[in-house]
C-alpha positions as a printed Julia matrix, in Angstrom:
119×3 Matrix{Float64}:
  18.08   -8.19   15.14
  18.0    -4.98   13.05
  19.69   -6.72   10.13
  17.09   -9.48   10.24
  14.28   -6.89   10.15
  15.84   -5.22    7.1
  16.2    -8.57    5.33
  12.53   -9.37    6.05
  11.44   -5.99    4.68
  13.53   -6.4     1.53
  12.19   -9.92    1.02
   8.6    -8.71    1.43
   9.22   -5.82   -1.0
  10.73   -8.11   -3.63
   7.87  -10.57   -3.23
   5.27   -7.79   -3.58
   6.95   -6.46   -6.74
   7.21   -9.94   -8.26
   3.55  -10.7    -7.55
   2.51   -7.36   -9.04
   4.63   -7.86  -12.17
   3.33  -11.4   -12.68
  -0.23  -10.12  -12.39
   0.42   -7.3   -14.88
   2.08   -9.67  -17.33
  -0.77  -12.17  -17.06
  -3.3    -9.38  -17.57
  -1.53   -8.06  -20.66
  -0.55  -11.4   -22.23
  -3.86  -13.19  -21.85
  -7.36  -12.13  -21.09
  -7.22  -12.9   -17.39
 -10.41  -12.07  -15.56
 -10.04   -8.78  -13.66
 -11.79  -10.29  -10.64
  -8.41  -11.82   -9.76
  -7.13   -8.31   -9.03
  -8.75   -8.29   -5.57
  -6.79  -11.28   -4.12
  -3.58   -9.9    -5.65
  -4.27   -6.51   -4.07
  -4.95   -8.17   -0.7
  -1.68  -10.13   -0.83
   0.3    -7.06   -1.85
  -1.45   -5.05    0.87
  -0.5    -7.6     3.51
   3.12   -7.5     2.4
   3.12   -3.7     2.38
   1.58   -3.67    5.83
   4.48   -5.76    7.12
   6.96   -3.44    5.4
   5.5    -0.12    6.53
   3.9    -0.78    9.91
   6.06   -3.46   11.55
   9.55   -2.77   12.92
  11.39   -5.59   14.62
   8.2    -7.52   15.3
   6.5    -4.51   16.91
   3.55   -2.72   15.31
   4.12    1.0    14.86
   1.14    2.75   13.35
   1.48    6.5    12.91
  -0.03    9.09   10.62
   3.2     9.39    8.61
   3.39    5.64    8.08
  -0.27    5.63    7.06
   0.39    8.34    4.47
   3.37    6.38    3.11
   1.24    3.23    2.9
  -1.57    5.12    1.14
   0.82    6.66   -1.4
   2.42    3.29   -2.2
  -0.97    1.62   -2.67
  -2.17    4.55   -4.8
   0.95    4.24   -6.98
   0.34    0.5    -7.44
  -3.26    1.11   -8.51
  -2.24    3.92  -10.89
   0.47    1.71  -12.42
  -2.11   -1.02  -12.92
  -4.46    1.4   -14.66
  -1.66    2.69  -16.88
  -0.47   -0.82  -17.79
  -3.98   -1.98  -18.7
  -4.85    1.18  -20.63
  -7.65    2.41  -18.39
  -8.33    6.14  -17.91
  -6.21    7.5   -15.06
  -7.61   10.99  -14.44
 -10.83    9.84  -12.67
  -8.73    7.48  -10.56
  -6.37   10.29   -9.53
  -9.36   12.42   -8.57
 -10.74    9.59   -6.44
  -7.36    9.02   -4.76
  -7.1    12.72   -3.92
 -10.66   12.84   -2.58
 -10.19    9.77   -0.38
  -6.9    11.17    0.95
  -8.42   14.58    1.69
 -11.29   12.97    3.61
  -9.41   10.14    5.36
  -6.21   11.73    6.62
  -7.69   14.54    8.73
  -9.82   11.88   10.42
  -6.74    9.7    10.99
  -4.83   12.71   12.33
  -7.54   13.51   14.86
  -7.81    9.84   15.83
  -4.03    9.56   16.36
  -3.92   12.73   18.47
  -6.71   11.44   20.73
  -5.01    8.05   21.08
  -1.51    9.37   21.85
  -0.93   10.21   25.55
   0.14   13.77   26.29
   3.88   14.36   26.28
   4.71   11.43   23.95
   5.04   12.74   20.38
């Protein structure tokens, strides 16, 4: 069962990377409309959700997993900006601001949701 879960995670990771690379190549090689970025981001987000938050068919959502997910998504967006030649500094500022605002809220929410004695 554990081996199957690892194979599923690796398959999802490879699929996410391939989709991202195809999108970047299509964006660089031809003038693909940037509105197509949103469905690509949604598909990659769904795959990353399966990789980060699901273990053996069971959903495990924790603050640490949320931070890992956020950092991976931020890295994907930064790579996209770098590959397309967009300015990165304002994006990094926005990523830091969203992280500073969102993660204390998520931490408080997780602490209120977790029963006492089960850390």
